[in-house]
ROMARTI-179736 format. One record per residue: residue in three letters; x, y, z of N, C-alpha, C, O in turn. Coordinates in steps of 0.2 Angstrom, whole numbers, plus 2048, in hexadecimal, padded with zeros to 3 digits. Layout:
<pts>
+------+-----+-----+-----+------+------+------+-----+-----+-----+-----+-----+-----+
: rest : npx : npy : npz : capx : capy : capz : cpx : cpy : cpz : opx : opy : opz :
+------+-----+-----+-----+------+------+------+-----+-----+-----+-----+-----+-----+
:  ALA :   X :   Y :   Z :    X :    Y :    Z :   X :   Y :   Z :   X :   Y :   Z :
...
+------+-----+-----+-----+------+------+------+-----+-----+-----+-----+-----+-----+
</pts>
This chain:
<pts>
+------+-----+-----+-----+------+------+------+-----+-----+-----+-----+-----+-----+
: rest : npx : npy : npz : capx : capy : capz : cpx : cpy : cpz : opx : opy : opz :
+------+-----+-----+-----+------+------+------+-----+-----+-----+-----+-----+-----+
:  MET : 0B4 : D76 : A92 :  0AE :  D75 :  A95 : 0AE : D6E : A99 : 0B0 : D69 : A95 :
:  THR : 0AD : D6E : A9F :  0AC :  D67 :  AA2 : 0A5 : D66 : AA4 : 0A2 : D6A : AA7 :
:  VAL : 0A3 : D60 : AA3 :  09C :  D5E :  AA4 : 09D : D57 : AA8 : 0A0 : D53 : AA6 :
:  THR : 099 : D57 : AAE :  099 :  D51 :  AB2 : 093 : D4D : AB0 : 08E : D4F : AAE :
:  MET : 094 : D46 : AB2 :  08F :  D42 :  AB1 : 089 : D44 : AB6 : 083 : D43 : AB4 :
:  LYS : 08A : D46 : ABB :  085 :  D48 :  AC0 : 081 : D4E : ABD : 07B : D4E : ABD :
:  GLU : 084 : D53 : ABA :  081 :  D58 :  AB6 : 07C : D56 : AB0 : 076 : D58 : AB0 :
:  LEU : 07F : D51 : AAD :  07B :  D4E :  AA7 : 075 : D4A : AAA : 06F : D4B : AA7 :
:  ARG : 076 : D46 : AAF :  070 :  D43 :  AB2 : 06B : D47 : AB5 : 065 : D46 : AB4 :
:  ASP : 06D : D4D : AB8 :  069 :  D52 :  ABB : 065 : D55 : AB6 : 05F : D57 : AB7 :
:  ARG : 068 : D57 : AB0 :  064 :  D5B :  AAB : 060 : D57 : AA6 : 05C : D5A : AA3 :
:  LEU : 062 : D51 : AA4 :  05F :  D4D :  A9F : 059 : D49 : AA3 : 05A : D43 : AA5 :
:  LYS : 054 : D4D : AA3 :  04E :  D4A :  AA6 : 048 : D4B : AA1 : 048 : D4F : A9D :
:  PRO : 043 : D47 : AA1 :  03D :  D47 :  A9D : 03A : D4E : A9E : 039 : D50 : AA4 :
:  TYR : 037 : D51 : A99 :  034 :  D58 :  A99 : 02D : D57 : A9D : 02B : D5B : AA1 :
:  ASN : 02A : D51 : A9B :  024 :  D4F :  A9E : 025 : D49 : AA3 : 026 : D44 : AA0 :
:  PRO : 024 : D4A : AA9 :  025 :  D45 :  AAE : 021 : D3E : AAD : 023 : D39 : AAF :
:  GLU : 01C : D3F : AA9 :  017 :  D39 :  AA8 : 01A : D36 : AA1 : 017 : D30 : AA0 :
:  TYR : 01F : D38 : A9E :  021 :  D35 :  A98 : 029 : D34 : A99 : 02C : D39 : A9B :
:  ASP : 02C : D2F : A98 :  033 :  D2E :  A99 : 037 : D30 : A94 : 03E : D2F : A94 :
:  GLY : 035 : D33 : A8E :  039 :  D35 :  A89 : 03D : D3B : A8B : 03B : D40 : A8E :
:  ILE : 044 : D3B : A88 :  048 :  D41 :  A89 : 04A : D44 : A83 : 04C : D40 : A7E :
:  LYS : 048 : D4A : A81 :  04A :  D4E :  A7B : 051 : D4F : A7B : 054 : D52 : A7F :
:  LEU : 055 : D4C : A75 :  05C :  D4E :  A74 : 05C : D53 : A6F : 059 : D53 : A6A :
:  THR : 061 : D57 : A6F :  063 :  D5C :  A6A : 06B : D5C : A69 : 06E : D5B : A6E :
:  TYR : 06D : D5F : A64 :  074 :  D60 :  A63 : 075 : D67 : A5F : 074 : D67 : A59 :
:  ASN : 077 : D6C : A63 :  077 :  D72 :  A61 : 07E : D75 : A60 : 07F : D7A : A5D :
:  TYR : 083 : D71 : A63 :  08A :  D73 :  A62 : 08C : D74 : A5A : 08A : D6F : A56 :
:  ASN : 08F : D79 : A58 :  091 :  D7A :  A51 : 08B : D79 : A4D : 08B : D77 : A47 :
:  TYR : 085 : D7C : A4F :  07F :  D7C :  A4B : 07D : D75 : A49 : 079 : D74 : A45 :
:  GLY : 07F : D70 : A4D :  07D :  D69 :  A4C : 081 : D65 : A47 : 080 : D60 : A45 :
:  TYR : 086 : D69 : A44 :  08B :  D66 :  A40 : 090 : D62 : A43 : 093 : D65 : A48 :
:  VAL : 092 : D5C : A40 :  097 :  D58 :  A43 : 09C : D57 : A3D : 09A : D56 : A38 :
:  PRO : 0A3 : D57 : A3F :  0A8 :  D55 :  A39 : 0A6 : D4F : A36 : 0A5 : D4A : A39 :
:  GLN : 0A6 : D4F : A2F :  0A5 :  D49 :  A2B : 0A9 : D43 : A2D : 0A6 : D3E : A2D :
:  GLN : 0AF : D44 : A2E :  0B3 :  D3E :  A30 : 0B1 : D3B : A37 : 0B1 : D35 : A37 :
:  ASP : 0AF : D3F : A3B :  0AC :  D3C :  A42 : 0A6 : D38 : A40 : 0A5 : D33 : A43 :
:  VAL : 0A1 : D3A : A3C :  09B :  D37 :  A3A : 09D : D30 : A37 : 09A : D2B : A39 :
:  TYR : 0A1 : D30 : A32 :  0A3 :  D2A :  A2E : 0A7 : D25 : A33 : 0A6 : D1F : A32 :
:  ASP : 0AB : D28 : A38 :  0AE :  D23 :  A3C : 0A9 : D20 : A41 : 0AA : D1A : A42 :
:  ALA : 0A4 : D24 : A43 :  09F :  D21 :  A47 : 09B : D1C : A43 : 099 : D16 : A46 :
:  LEU : 099 : D1D : A3D :  096 :  D18 :  A38 : 09A : D12 : A38 : 097 : D0C : A38 :
:  ASP : 0A1 : D12 : A37 :  0A5 :  D0D :  A36 : 0A5 : D08 : A3D : 0A4 : D02 : A3C :
:  ALA : 0A5 : D0C : A42 :  0A5 :  D08 :  A49 : 09E : D05 : A4A : 09E : CFF : A4C :
:  LEU : 099 : D08 : A48 :  092 :  D05 :  A49 : 091 : CFF : A44 : 08E : CFA : A45 :
:  GLU : 094 : D00 : A3E :  093 :  CFA :  A39 : 097 : CF4 : A3B : 094 : CEF : A3B :
:  LYS : 09D : CF5 : A3E :  0A0 :  CEF :  A41 : 09D : CEC : A47 : 09C : CE6 : A47 :
:  LYS : 09A : CF0 : A4B :  096 :  CEE :  A51 : 090 : CEA : A4F : 08E : CE5 : A51 :
:  MET : 08C : CED : A4A :  086 :  CEA :  A47 : 088 : CE3 : A44 : 083 : CDF : A44 :
:  LEU : 08D : CE2 : A41 :  08F :  CDC :  A3E : 090 : CD7 : A44 : 08D : CD1 : A43 :
:  LEU : 093 : CD9 : A49 :  094 :  CD4 :  A4F : 08D : CD3 : A52 : 08C : CCD : A54 :
:  VAL : 089 : CD8 : A52 :  082 :  CD7 :  A55 : 07E : CD2 : A51 : 07B : CCD : A53 :
:  SER : 07F : CD3 : A4A :  07B :  CCE :  A46 : 07D : CC7 : A46 : 079 : CC2 : A45 :
:  MET : 083 : CC6 : A48 :  086 :  CBF :  A49 : 085 : CBD : A50 : 088 : CB7 : A52 :
:  GLU : 082 : CC1 : A54 :  080 :  CBF :  A5B : 087 : CBE : A5F : 087 : CBA : A64 :
:  MET : 08C : CC2 : A5D :  092 :  CC2 :  A61 : 093 : CC8 : A66 : 097 : CC8 : A6A :
:  ASP : 08E : CCC : A65 :  08E :  CD2 :  A6A : 087 : CD5 : A6A : 083 : CD3 : A66 :
:  THR : 086 : CDA : A6E :  080 :  CDE :  A6E : 082 : CE5 : A6E : 087 : CE7 : A70 :
:  MET : 07D : CE9 : A6C :  07E :  CF1 :  A6C : 07D : CF3 : A73 : 077 : CF2 : A76 :
:  ASN : 081 : CF8 : A76 :  080 :  CFB :  A7C : 07B : D01 : A7B : 07A : D03 : A75 :
:  ALA : 079 : D04 : A80 :  075 :  D0A :  A80 : 078 : D10 : A7C : 074 : D13 : A78 :
:  LEU : 07E : D11 : A7D :  081 :  D16 :  A79 : 082 : D15 : A72 : 081 : D1A : A6E :
:  GLU : 083 : D0F : A70 :  083 :  D0D :  A69 : 07C : D0E : A66 : 07B : D10 : A60 :
:  LYS : 077 : D0C : A69 :  070 :  D0C :  A67 : 06E : D14 : A66 : 06B : D16 : A61 :
:  LEU : 070 : D18 : A6B :  06F :  D1F :  A6A : 072 : D22 : A64 : 06F : D26 : A61 :
:  ALA : 079 : D20 : A63 :  07C :  D23 :  A5E : 079 : D21 : A57 : 078 : D25 : A52 :
:  PHE : 077 : D1A : A57 :  074 :  D18 :  A51 : 06E : D1C : A4F : 06D : D1E : A49 :
:  TRP : 069 : D1C : A54 :  063 :  D20 :  A53 : 064 : D27 : A51 : 060 : D2A : A4D :
:  LEU : 069 : D2A : A54 :  06B :  D31 :  A52 : 06D : D32 : A4B : 06B : D36 : A47 :
:  LEU : 071 : D2D : A49 :  073 :  D2D :  A42 : 06E : D2B : A3D : 06D : D2F : A38 :
:  VAL : 069 : D27 : A3F :  064 :  D25 :  A3B : 05F : D2B : A3A : 05D : D2D : A34 :
:  ASP : 05E : D2E : A3F :  059 :  D34 :  A3F : 05D : D3A : A3B : 059 : D3D : A37 :
:  SER : 063 : D3B : A3C :  067 :  D40 :  A38 : 067 : D3F : A31 : 067 : D44 : A2D :
:  ALA : 067 : D39 : A2F :  067 :  D37 :  A28 : 060 : D37 : A25 : 05F : D36 : A1F :
:  GLY : 05B : D39 : A29 :  054 :  D39 :  A26 : 051 : D32 : A25 : 04C : D32 : A21 :
:  LEU : 053 : D2D : A28 :  051 :  D26 :  A27 : 04C : D24 : A2C : 04A : D1E : A2C :
:  ASN : 04A : D28 : A30 :  045 :  D26 :  A36 : 03E : D2A : A35 : 03B : D2B : A3A :
:  ARG : 03D : D2B : A2F :  036 :  D2E :  A2D : 031 : D29 : A2B : 02C : D2C : A29 :
+------+-----+-----+-----+------+------+------+-----+-----+-----+-----+-----+-----+
</pts>
């Protein structure tokens, strides 16, 4: 399957035009991700957050999105 950035930008729009929030879901494989991919992402974020805490780097939008997806998936955002 090929997905273009234009398709993503065209389809990822707020449901309510008066609210800028976009609902994200992950339905591929019933929402399950291989364990090693999750742990690899956590390792990468941990290294990045260390650099951020030392003010040597900043988190980009993709890293922030991944972080909050993982936090919410872990049930820590309640």
